[in-house]
Predicted model as a PDB file, atoms N, CA, C, CB and O in Angstrom, pLDDT in the B-factor column:
MODEL        1                                                                  
ATOM      1  N   MET A   1       7.568  10.440  -5.918  1.00 67.00           N  
ATOM      2  CA  MET A   1       6.928   9.915  -7.700  1.00 67.00           C  
ATOM      3  C   MET A   1       5.636   9.182  -7.140  1.00 67.00           C  
ATOM      4  CB  MET A   1       8.195   8.462  -8.894  1.00 67.00           C  
ATOM      5  O   MET A   1       5.742   8.404  -6.192  1.00 67.00           O  
ATOM      6  N   PRO A   2       4.657   9.393  -7.624  1.00 84.00           N  
ATOM      7  CA  PRO A   2       3.203   8.915  -7.059  1.00 84.00           C  
ATOM      8  C   PRO A   2       3.450   7.380  -7.916  1.00 84.00           C  
ATOM      9  CB  PRO A   2       1.498  10.119  -7.643  1.00 84.00           C  
ATOM     10  O   PRO A   2       4.400   7.247  -8.688  1.00 84.00           O  
ATOM     11  N   TRP A   3       2.616   6.455  -7.694  1.00 89.00           N  
ATOM     12  CA  TRP A   3       2.858   5.237  -7.746  1.00 89.00           C  
ATOM     13  C   TRP A   3       1.372   5.268  -8.321  1.00 89.00           C  
ATOM     14  CB  TRP A   3       3.391   4.402  -6.413  1.00 89.00           C  
ATOM     15  O   TRP A   3       0.512   6.134  -8.158  1.00 89.00           O  
ATOM     16  N   ARG A   4       1.297   3.685  -9.280  1.00 85.00           N  
ATOM     17  CA  ARG A   4      -0.470   3.244  -9.350  1.00 85.00           C  
ATOM     18  C   ARG A   4      -0.371   2.067  -9.780  1.00 85.00           C  
ATOM     19  CB  ARG A   4      -1.590   4.077 -10.395  1.00 85.00           C  
ATOM     20  O   ARG A   4       0.787   1.735 -10.031  1.00 85.00           O  
ATOM     21  N   LYS A   5      -1.366   1.098 -10.010  1.00 79.00           N  
ATOM     22  CA  LYS A   5      -1.826   0.082 -10.298  1.00 79.00           C  
ATOM     23  C   LYS A   5      -0.341  -1.092 -10.794  1.00 79.00           C  
ATOM     24  CB  LYS A   5      -2.987   0.521 -11.386  1.00 79.00           C  
ATOM     25  O   LYS A   5       0.257  -1.938 -10.128  1.00 79.00           O  
ATOM     26  N   GLY A   6      -0.231  -0.798 -11.713  1.00 83.00           N  
ATOM     27  CA  GLY A   6       0.796  -1.105 -12.623  1.00 83.00           C  
ATOM     28  C   GLY A   6       2.266  -0.783 -12.422  1.00 83.00           C  
ATOM     29  O   GLY A   6       3.277  -1.371 -12.807  1.00 83.00           O  
ATOM     30  N   ASP A   7       2.083   0.383 -11.664  1.00 87.00           N  
ATOM     31  CA  ASP A   7       3.738   0.611 -11.337  1.00 87.00           C  
ATOM     32  C   ASP A   7       3.887   1.179  -9.955  1.00 87.00           C  
ATOM     33  CB  ASP A   7       4.522   1.739 -12.427  1.00 87.00           C  
ATOM     34  O   ASP A   7       3.486   2.243  -9.483  1.00 87.00           O  
ATOM     35  N   TYR A   8       4.709  -0.014  -9.323  1.00 89.00           N  
ATOM     36  CA  TYR A   8       4.840   0.659  -7.318  1.00 89.00           C  
ATOM     37  C   TYR A   8       6.041   0.227  -7.286  1.00 89.00           C  
ATOM     38  CB  TYR A   8       3.749  -0.124  -5.693  1.00 89.00           C  
ATOM     39  O   TYR A   8       6.615  -0.014  -8.348  1.00 89.00           O  
ATOM     40  N   PRO A   9       6.594   0.062  -6.216  1.00 87.00           N  
ATOM     41  CA  PRO A   9       7.536   0.135  -5.552  1.00 87.00           C  
ATOM     42  C   PRO A   9       7.810  -1.522  -5.539  1.00 87.00           C  
ATOM     43  CB  PRO A   9       7.282   0.975  -4.259  1.00 87.00           C  
ATOM     44  O   PRO A   9       6.960  -2.296  -5.097  1.00 87.00           O  
ATOM     45  N   PRO A  10       9.137  -1.985  -6.093  1.00 90.00           N  
ATOM     46  CA  PRO A  10       9.436  -3.067  -6.253  1.00 90.00           C  
ATOM     47  C   PRO A  10       9.036  -4.256  -4.712  1.00 90.00           C  
ATOM     48  CB  PRO A  10      10.905  -2.808  -6.717  1.00 90.00           C  
ATOM     49  O   PRO A  10       8.515  -5.371  -4.672  1.00 90.00           O  
ATOM     50  N   SER A  11       9.444  -3.569  -3.896  1.00 91.00           N  
ATOM     51  CA  SER A  11       8.959  -3.976  -2.289  1.00 91.00           C  
ATOM     52  C   SER A  11       7.640  -4.190  -2.183  1.00 91.00           C  
ATOM     53  CB  SER A  11       9.222  -2.885  -1.181  1.00 91.00           C  
ATOM     54  O   SER A  11       7.180  -4.542  -1.097  1.00 91.00           O  
ATOM     55  N   LEU A  12       6.977  -4.046  -3.084  1.00 91.00           N  
ATOM     56  CA  LEU A  12       5.286  -4.351  -2.768  1.00 91.00           C  
ATOM     57  C   LEU A  12       5.113  -5.967  -3.800  1.00 91.00           C  
ATOM     58  CB  LEU A  12       3.938  -2.602  -3.591  1.00 91.00           C  
ATOM     59  O   LEU A  12       4.460  -6.917  -3.368  1.00 91.00           O  
ATOM     60  N   LYS A  13       5.623  -5.988  -4.782  1.00 92.00           N  
ATOM     61  CA  LYS A  13       5.524  -7.379  -5.977  1.00 92.00           C  
ATOM     62  C   LYS A  13       4.680  -8.112  -5.306  1.00 92.00           C  
ATOM     63  CB  LYS A  13       6.980  -8.399  -6.377  1.00 92.00           C  
ATOM     64  O   LYS A  13       3.540  -8.357  -5.699  1.00 92.00           O  
ATOM     65  N   ASN A  14       5.380  -8.688  -3.800  1.00 93.00           N  
ATOM     66  CA  ASN A  14       4.421 -10.381  -3.091  1.00 93.00           C  
ATOM     67  C   ASN A  14       3.991 -10.011  -2.581  1.00 93.00           C  
ATOM     68  CB  ASN A  14       4.765 -11.651  -2.333  1.00 93.00           C  
ATOM     69  O   ASN A  14       4.049 -10.489  -1.448  1.00 93.00           O  
ATOM     70  N   PHE A  15       3.149  -8.870  -2.754  1.00 94.00           N  
ATOM     71  CA  PHE A  15       1.533  -8.597  -1.911  1.00 94.00           C  
ATOM     72  C   PHE A  15       0.549  -9.004  -2.859  1.00 94.00           C  
ATOM     73  CB  PHE A  15       1.098  -6.846  -1.459  1.00 94.00           C  
ATOM     74  O   PHE A  15       0.940  -8.786  -4.005  1.00 94.00           O  
ATOM     75  N   GLU A  16      -0.652  -9.547  -2.795  1.00 93.00           N  
ATOM     76  CA  GLU A  16      -1.675  -9.433  -3.591  1.00 93.00           C  
ATOM     77  C   GLU A  16      -2.116  -8.393  -3.880  1.00 93.00           C  
ATOM     78  CB  GLU A  16      -2.480  -9.962  -3.295  1.00 93.00           C  
ATOM     79  O   GLU A  16      -2.080  -7.477  -3.059  1.00 93.00           O  
ATOM     80  N   PRO A  17      -2.486  -8.275  -4.727  1.00 93.00           N  
ATOM     81  CA  PRO A  17      -3.096  -6.914  -5.329  1.00 93.00           C  
ATOM     82  C   PRO A  17      -4.127  -6.084  -4.733  1.00 93.00           C  
ATOM     83  CB  PRO A  17      -3.648  -7.164  -6.516  1.00 93.00           C  
ATOM     84  O   PRO A  17      -4.228  -4.861  -4.826  1.00 93.00           O  
ATOM     85  N   ARG A  18      -4.767  -6.769  -4.206  1.00 94.00           N  
ATOM     86  CA  ARG A  18      -5.841  -5.948  -3.181  1.00 94.00           C  
ATOM     87  C   ARG A  18      -4.953  -5.377  -2.110  1.00 94.00           C  
ATOM     88  CB  ARG A  18      -7.102  -6.991  -2.396  1.00 94.00           C  
ATOM     89  O   ARG A  18      -5.251  -4.201  -1.898  1.00 94.00           O  
ATOM     90  N   VAL A  19      -4.282  -5.673  -1.605  1.00 95.00           N  
ATOM     91  CA  VAL A  19      -3.367  -5.335  -0.679  1.00 95.00           C  
ATOM     92  C   VAL A  19      -2.268  -4.200  -0.977  1.00 95.00           C  
ATOM     93  CB  VAL A  19      -2.769  -6.509  -0.381  1.00 95.00           C  
ATOM     94  O   VAL A  19      -1.991  -3.243  -0.253  1.00 95.00           O  
ATOM     95  N   ARG A  20      -1.653  -4.577  -2.351  1.00 95.00           N  
ATOM     96  CA  ARG A  20      -0.528  -3.818  -2.419  1.00 95.00           C  
ATOM     97  C   ARG A  20      -1.401  -2.613  -3.392  1.00 95.00           C  
ATOM     98  CB  ARG A  20       0.965  -4.710  -3.107  1.00 95.00           C  
ATOM     99  O   ARG A  20      -0.698  -1.709  -3.843  1.00 95.00           O  
ATOM    100  N   ASN A  21      -2.614  -2.589  -3.657  1.00 94.00           N  
ATOM    101  CA  ASN A  21      -3.204  -1.459  -4.366  1.00 94.00           C  
ATOM    102  C   ASN A  21      -3.646  -0.448  -2.995  1.00 94.00           C  
ATOM    103  CB  ASN A  21      -4.621  -2.018  -5.454  1.00 94.00           C  
ATOM    104  O   ASN A  21      -3.849   0.766  -2.980  1.00 94.00           O  
ATOM    105  N   LYS A  22      -3.706  -1.453  -1.872  1.00 96.00           N  
ATOM    106  CA  LYS A  22      -4.482  -0.165  -0.493  1.00 96.00           C  
ATOM    107  C   LYS A  22      -2.749   0.591  -0.040  1.00 96.00           C  
ATOM    108  CB  LYS A  22      -5.591  -1.439   1.688  1.00 96.00           C  
ATOM    109  O   LYS A  22      -2.523   1.718   0.402  1.00 96.00           O  
ATOM    110  N   ALA A  23      -1.574  -0.747  -0.423  1.00 96.00           N  
ATOM    111  CA  ALA A  23      -0.227   0.380   0.020  1.00 96.00           C  
ATOM    112  C   ALA A  23       0.180   1.248  -0.968  1.00 96.00           C  
ATOM    113  CB  ALA A  23       1.193  -0.331   0.391  1.00 96.00           C  
ATOM    114  O   ALA A  23       1.133   1.970  -0.678  1.00 96.00           O  
ATOM    115  N   VAL A  24      -0.351   1.369  -2.163  1.00 96.00           N  
ATOM    116  CA  VAL A  24       0.148   2.035  -3.278  1.00 96.00           C  
ATOM    117  C   VAL A  24      -0.884   3.289  -2.735  1.00 96.00           C  
ATOM    118  CB  VAL A  24      -0.035   1.224  -4.969  1.00 96.00           C  
ATOM    119  O   VAL A  24      -0.351   4.398  -2.750  1.00 96.00           O  
ATOM    120  N   GLU A  25      -2.268   3.238  -2.268  1.00 96.00           N  
ATOM    121  CA  GLU A  25      -2.941   4.329  -1.925  1.00 96.00           C  
ATOM    122  C   GLU A  25      -2.553   5.262  -0.778  1.00 96.00           C  
ATOM    123  CB  GLU A  25      -4.076   3.917  -1.737  1.00 96.00           C  
ATOM    124  O   GLU A  25      -2.749   6.464  -0.599  1.00 96.00           O  
ATOM    125  N   ILE A  26      -1.930   4.303  -0.049  1.00 97.00           N  
ATOM    126  CA  ILE A  26      -1.772   5.055   1.171  1.00 97.00           C  
ATOM    127  C   ILE A  26      -0.032   5.534   1.487  1.00 97.00           C  
ATOM    128  CB  ILE A  26      -2.421   4.014   2.411  1.00 97.00           C  
ATOM    129  O   ILE A  26       0.428   6.083   2.488  1.00 97.00           O  
ATOM    130  N   ALA A  27       0.471   5.214   0.584  1.00 96.00           N  
ATOM    131  CA  ALA A  27       1.507   5.703   0.262  1.00 96.00           C  
ATOM    132  C   ALA A  27       1.776   6.899  -0.777  1.00 96.00           C  
ATOM    133  CB  ALA A  27       2.023   4.756  -0.005  1.00 96.00           C  
ATOM    134  O   ALA A  27       2.794   7.578  -0.645  1.00 96.00           O  
ATOM    135  N   ASN A  28       1.089   7.093  -1.553  1.00 96.00           N  
ATOM    136  CA  ASN A  28       0.433   8.419  -2.737  1.00 96.00           C  
ATOM    137  C   ASN A  28       0.054   9.037  -1.583  1.00 96.00           C  
ATOM    138  CB  ASN A  28      -1.052   8.135  -4.090  1.00 96.00           C  
ATOM    139  O   ASN A  28       0.903   9.923  -1.473  1.00 96.00           O  
ATOM    140  N   ALA A  29      -0.727   9.136  -0.600  1.00 97.00           N  
ATOM    141  CA  ALA A  29      -1.668  10.170   0.180  1.00 97.00           C  
ATOM    142  C   ALA A  29      -0.007  10.590   1.068  1.00 97.00           C  
ATOM    143  CB  ALA A  29      -3.445   9.288   1.375  1.00 97.00           C  
ATOM    144  O   ALA A  29       0.346  11.764   0.957  1.00 97.00           O  
ATOM    145  N   LEU A  30       0.686   9.878   1.684  1.00 97.00           N  
ATOM    146  CA  LEU A  30       1.844  10.281   2.742  1.00 97.00           C  
ATOM    147  C   LEU A  30       2.733  11.436   1.754  1.00 97.00           C  
ATOM    148  CB  LEU A  30       2.965   8.671   3.307  1.00 97.00           C  
ATOM    149  O   LEU A  30       3.137  12.559   2.054  1.00 97.00           O  
ATOM    150  N   LEU A  31       2.874  10.495   0.188  1.00 96.00           N  
ATOM    151  CA  LEU A  31       3.607  11.520  -0.695  1.00 96.00           C  
ATOM    152  C   LEU A  31       3.272  12.906  -0.604  1.00 96.00           C  
ATOM    153  CB  LEU A  31       3.438  11.220  -2.038  1.00 96.00           C  
ATOM    154  O   LEU A  31       4.052  13.817  -0.330  1.00 96.00           O  
ATOM    155  N   ARG A  32       1.755  13.016  -0.914  1.00 96.00           N  
ATOM    156  CA  ARG A  32       1.032  14.199  -0.769  1.00 96.00           C  
ATOM    157  C   ARG A  32       1.489  15.028   0.470  1.00 96.00           C  
ATOM    158  CB  ARG A  32      -0.409  13.862  -0.691  1.00 96.00           C  
ATOM    159  O   ARG A  32       1.605  16.239   0.282  1.00 96.00           O  
ATOM    160  N   ASP A  33       1.739  14.585   1.596  1.00 97.00           N  
ATOM    161  CA  ASP A  33       1.477  15.162   3.095  1.00 97.00           C  
ATOM    162  C   ASP A  33       2.922  15.642   3.142  1.00 97.00           C  
ATOM    163  CB  ASP A  33       0.951  13.961   4.480  1.00 97.00           C  
ATOM    164  O   ASP A  33       3.307  16.459   3.979  1.00 97.00           O  
ATOM    165  N   GLY A  34       3.780  15.051   2.122  1.00 97.00           N  
ATOM    166  CA  GLY A  34       5.553  15.506   2.103  1.00 97.00           C  
ATOM    167  C   GLY A  34       6.356  14.531   2.757  1.00 97.00           C  
ATOM    168  O   GLY A  34       7.435  14.983   3.140  1.00 97.00           O  
ATOM    169  N   TYR A  35       6.113  13.092   3.048  1.00 97.00           N  
ATOM    170  CA  TYR A  35       6.642  12.023   3.393  1.00 97.00           C  
ATOM    171  C   TYR A  35       7.946  12.297   2.109  1.00 97.00           C  
ATOM    172  CB  TYR A  35       5.493  10.610   3.387  1.00 97.00           C  
ATOM    173  O   TYR A  35       7.913  12.899   1.036  1.00 97.00           O  
ATOM    174  N   ASP A  36       9.189  11.431   2.930  1.00 96.00           N  
ATOM    175  CA  ASP A  36       9.896  11.050   1.486  1.00 96.00           C  
ATOM    176  C   ASP A  36       9.353   9.368   1.138  1.00 96.00           C  
ATOM    177  CB  ASP A  36      11.930  11.144   1.667  1.00 96.00           C  
ATOM    178  O   ASP A  36       8.441   8.703   1.629  1.00 96.00           O  
ATOM    179  N   GLU A  37      10.205   9.109   0.243  1.00 94.00           N  
ATOM    180  CA  GLU A  37       9.106   7.945  -0.848  1.00 94.00           C  
ATOM    181  C   GLU A  37       9.790   6.950   0.182  1.00 94.00           C  
ATOM    182  CB  GLU A  37       9.442   7.596  -3.126  1.00 94.00           C  
ATOM    183  O   GLU A  37       8.780   6.396   0.617  1.00 94.00           O  
ATOM    184  N   GLY A  38      11.029   6.271   0.962  1.00 94.00           N  
ATOM    185  CA  GLY A  38      11.198   5.491   1.406  1.00 94.00           C  
ATOM    186  C   GLY A  38      10.498   5.398   3.024  1.00 94.00           C  
ATOM    187  O   GLY A  38      10.174   4.362   3.605  1.00 94.00           O  
ATOM    188  N   ARG A  39      10.412   6.428   3.395  1.00 97.00           N  
ATOM    189  CA  ARG A  39       9.293   6.230   4.758  1.00 97.00           C  
ATOM    190  C   ARG A  39       8.128   6.043   4.382  1.00 97.00           C  
ATOM    191  CB  ARG A  39       9.094   7.390   5.748  1.00 97.00           C  
ATOM    192  O   ARG A  39       7.682   5.003   4.869  1.00 97.00           O  
ATOM    193  N   ALA A  40       7.034   6.855   3.384  1.00 96.00           N  
ATOM    194  CA  ALA A  40       5.797   6.440   2.690  1.00 96.00           C  
ATOM    195  C   ALA A  40       5.771   5.044   2.402  1.00 96.00           C  
ATOM    196  CB  ALA A  40       5.604   7.155   1.453  1.00 96.00           C  
ATOM    197  O   ALA A  40       4.796   4.380   2.756  1.00 96.00           O  
ATOM    198  N   ILE A  41       6.598   4.594   1.882  1.00 96.00           N  
ATOM    199  CA  ILE A  41       6.657   3.009   1.786  1.00 96.00           C  
ATOM    200  C   ILE A  41       6.477   1.906   2.899  1.00 96.00           C  
ATOM    201  CB  ILE A  41       7.877   2.732   1.333  1.00 96.00           C  
ATOM    202  O   ILE A  41       5.740   0.925   2.804  1.00 96.00           O  
ATOM    203  N   ALA A  42       7.252   2.226   3.936  1.00 97.00           N  
ATOM    204  CA  ALA A  42       7.491   2.070   4.835  1.00 97.00           C  
ATOM    205  C   ALA A  42       6.040   1.799   5.877  1.00 97.00           C  
ATOM    206  CB  ALA A  42       8.363   3.033   4.952  1.00 97.00           C  
ATOM    207  O   ALA A  42       5.629   0.780   6.434  1.00 97.00           O  
ATOM    208  N   ILE A  43       5.614   2.955   5.840  1.00 97.00           N  
ATOM    209  CA  ILE A  43       4.072   3.482   6.566  1.00 97.00           C  
ATOM    210  C   ILE A  43       3.289   2.550   5.625  1.00 97.00           C  
ATOM    211  CB  ILE A  43       3.515   5.462   6.408  1.00 97.00           C  
ATOM    212  O   ILE A  43       3.096   1.413   6.057  1.00 97.00           O  
ATOM    213  N   ALA A  44       2.853   2.823   4.524  1.00 97.00           N  
ATOM    214  CA  ALA A  44       1.923   2.017   3.986  1.00 97.00           C  
ATOM    215  C   ALA A  44       1.801   0.411   3.832  1.00 97.00           C  
ATOM    216  CB  ALA A  44       1.891   2.472   2.950  1.00 97.00           C  
ATOM    217  O   ALA A  44       0.826  -0.302   3.596  1.00 97.00           O  
ATOM    218  N   THR A  45       2.757   0.205   3.989  1.00 97.00           N  
ATOM    219  CA  THR A  45       2.886  -1.493   3.749  1.00 97.00           C  
ATOM    220  C   THR A  45       2.463  -1.868   5.231  1.00 97.00           C  
ATOM    221  CB  THR A  45       4.706  -2.202   3.258  1.00 97.00           C  
ATOM    222  O   THR A  45       1.681  -2.816   5.304  1.00 97.00           O  
ATOM    223  N   SER A  46       2.860  -1.268   6.448  1.00 97.00           N  
ATOM    224  CA  SER A  46       2.328  -1.464   7.479  1.00 97.00           C  
ATOM    225  C   SER A  46       0.715  -1.489   8.114  1.00 97.00           C  
ATOM    226  CB  SER A  46       2.956  -0.790   7.897  1.00 97.00           C  
ATOM    227  O   SER A  46       0.081  -2.147   8.939  1.00 97.00           O  
ATOM    228  N   GLN A  47       0.466  -0.248   7.107  1.00 98.00           N  
ATOM    229  CA  GLN A  47      -0.913   0.505   7.385  1.00 98.00           C  
ATOM    230  C   GLN A  47      -1.833  -0.434   6.634  1.00 98.00           C  
ATOM    231  CB  GLN A  47      -1.022   2.192   6.791  1.00 98.00           C  
ATOM    232  O   GLN A  47      -2.834  -0.788   7.256  1.00 98.00           O  
ATOM    233  N   ALA A  48      -1.668  -0.907   5.390  1.00 97.00           N  
ATOM    234  CA  ALA A  48      -1.817  -2.060   4.130  1.00 97.00           C  
ATOM    235  C   ALA A  48      -2.328  -3.221   4.941  1.00 97.00           C  
ATOM    236  CB  ALA A  48      -0.229  -2.534   3.218  1.00 97.00           C  
ATOM    237  O   ALA A  48      -3.455  -3.710   5.016  1.00 97.00           O  
ATOM    238  N   LYS A  49      -0.909  -3.603   5.674  1.00 96.00           N  
ATOM    239  CA  LYS A  49      -1.431  -5.377   6.227  1.00 96.00           C  
ATOM    240  C   LYS A  49      -2.340  -5.128   7.342  1.00 96.00           C  
ATOM    241  CB  LYS A  49      -0.004  -6.566   6.952  1.00 96.00           C  
ATOM    242  O   LYS A  49      -3.359  -5.801   7.496  1.00 96.00           O  
ATOM    243  N   GLU A  50      -2.011  -4.218   8.093  1.00 97.00           N  
ATOM    244  CA  GLU A  50      -3.571  -3.755   9.008  1.00 97.00           C  
ATOM    245  C   GLU A  50      -4.603  -3.689   8.411  1.00 97.00           C  
ATOM    246  CB  GLU A  50      -3.703  -2.435   9.632  1.00 97.00           C  
ATOM    247  O   GLU A  50      -5.228  -4.693   8.751  1.00 97.00           O  
ATOM    248  N   TRP A  51      -5.223  -3.087   7.673  1.00 97.00           N  
ATOM    249  CA  TRP A  51      -6.561  -2.609   7.054  1.00 97.00           C  
ATOM    250  C   TRP A  51      -6.723  -4.010   6.407  1.00 97.00           C  
ATOM    251  CB  TRP A  51      -6.548  -1.134   5.915  1.00 97.00           C  
ATOM    252  O   TRP A  51      -7.846  -3.950   5.906  1.00 97.00           O  
ATOM    253  N   ASN A  52      -6.208  -5.245   6.143  1.00 95.00           N  
ATOM    254  CA  ASN A  52      -6.148  -6.125   5.355  1.00 95.00           C  
ATOM    255  C   ASN A  52      -6.822  -7.012   6.677  1.00 95.00           C  
ATOM    256  CB  ASN A  52      -4.666  -6.408   4.569  1.00 95.00           C  
ATOM    257  O   ASN A  52      -7.999  -7.370   6.726  1.00 95.00           O  
ATOM    258  N   GLU A  53      -6.134  -7.185   7.375  1.00 94.00           N  
ATOM    259  CA  GLU A  53      -6.327  -7.668   8.377  1.00 94.00           C  
ATOM    260  C   GLU A  53      -7.995  -7.435   9.414  1.00 94.00           C  
ATOM    261  CB  GLU A  53      -5.106  -7.210   8.882  1.00 94.00           C  
ATOM    262  O   GLU A  53      -8.746  -8.179  10.045  1.00 94.00           O  
ATOM    263  N   HIS A  54      -7.937  -6.214   9.141  1.00 93.00           N  
ATOM    264  CA  HIS A  54      -9.370  -5.915   9.455  1.00 93.00           C  
ATOM    265  C   HIS A  54     -10.668  -5.442   8.742  1.00 93.00           C  
ATOM    266  CB  HIS A  54      -9.272  -5.168  10.188  1.00 93.00           C  
ATOM    267  O   HIS A  54     -11.729  -4.986   9.169  1.00 93.00           O  
ATOM    268  N   HIS A  55     -10.089  -5.779   7.216  1.00 90.00           N  
ATOM    269  CA  HIS A  55     -11.254  -5.459   6.512  1.00 90.00           C  
ATOM    270  C   HIS A  55     -11.014  -6.844   5.203  1.00 90.00           C  
ATOM    271  CB  HIS A  55     -11.233  -3.540   5.925  1.00 90.00           C  
ATOM    272  O   HIS A  55     -10.567  -6.572   4.088  1.00 90.00           O  
ATOM    273  N   PRO A  56     -11.290  -7.863   5.496  1.00 82.00           N  
ATOM    274  CA  PRO A  56     -11.244  -9.147   4.699  1.00 82.00           C  
ATOM    275  C   PRO A  56     -12.041  -8.941   3.702  1.00 82.00           C  
ATOM    276  CB  PRO A  56     -11.627 -10.384   5.377  1.00 82.00           C  
ATOM    277  O   PRO A  56     -13.047  -8.231   3.710  1.00 82.00           O  
ATOM    278  N   SER A  57     -11.423  -9.827   2.440  1.00 80.00           N  
ATOM    279  CA  SER A  57     -12.189 -10.103   0.936  1.00 80.00           C  
ATOM    280  C   SER A  57     -13.310 -10.667   1.357  1.00 80.00           C  
ATOM    281  CB  SER A  57     -11.456 -11.125  -0.218  1.00 80.00           C  
ATOM    282  O   SER A  57     -13.488 -11.284   2.407  1.00 80.00           O  
ATOM    283  N   GLU A  58     -14.362 -10.344   0.163  1.00 69.00           N  
ATOM    284  CA  GLU A  58     -15.125 -11.582   0.331  1.00 69.00           C  
ATOM    285  C   GLU A  58     -14.961 -12.770  -0.062  1.00 69.00           C  
ATOM    286  CB  GLU A  58     -16.045 -11.485  -0.009  1.00 69.00           C  
ATOM    287  O   GLU A  58     -14.368 -13.111  -1.085  1.00 69.00           O  
ATOM    288  N   GLY A  59     -15.594 -13.623   0.910  1.00 57.00           N  
ATOM    289  CA  GLY A  59     -15.538 -15.429   0.728  1.00 57.00           C  
ATOM    290  C   GLY A  59     -14.561 -15.572   1.557  1.00 57.00           C  
ATOM    291  O   GLY A  59     -14.516 -16.639   2.171  1.00 57.00           O  
ATOM    292  N   LYS A  60     -13.430 -14.465   1.827  1.00 53.00           N  
ATOM    293  CA  LYS A  60     -12.303 -15.227   3.200  1.00 53.00           C  
ATOM    294  C   LYS A  60     -12.930 -15.007   4.382  1.00 53.00           C  
ATOM    295  CB  LYS A  60     -10.624 -14.501   3.474  1.00 53.00           C  
ATOM    296  O   LYS A  60     -13.695 -14.132   4.787  1.00 53.00           O  
ATOM    297  N   THR A  61     -12.199 -16.485   5.092  1.00 46.00           N  
ATOM    298  CA  THR A  61     -13.061 -16.476   6.475  1.00 46.00           C  
ATOM    299  C   THR A  61     -11.865 -16.226   7.635  1.00 46.00           C  
ATOM    300  CB  THR A  61     -14.002 -18.152   6.766  1.00 46.00           C  
ATOM    301  O   THR A  61     -12.164 -16.162   8.827  1.00 46.00           O  
TER     302      THR A  61                                                      
ENDMDL                                                                          
END                                                                             
């Protein structure tokens, strides 16, 4: 089941919106590649956190 901005897995609810949206984007790509939902969420969560560390938002030091 693909997710979107307002409809995402409960495990992402405590993420800041920017990171959550990136995780949803990554998870949806993994689903299209044939990953099951649980694995897609785990990978997307990890990759979105890493992405956030390397791509800080404006005004963030």
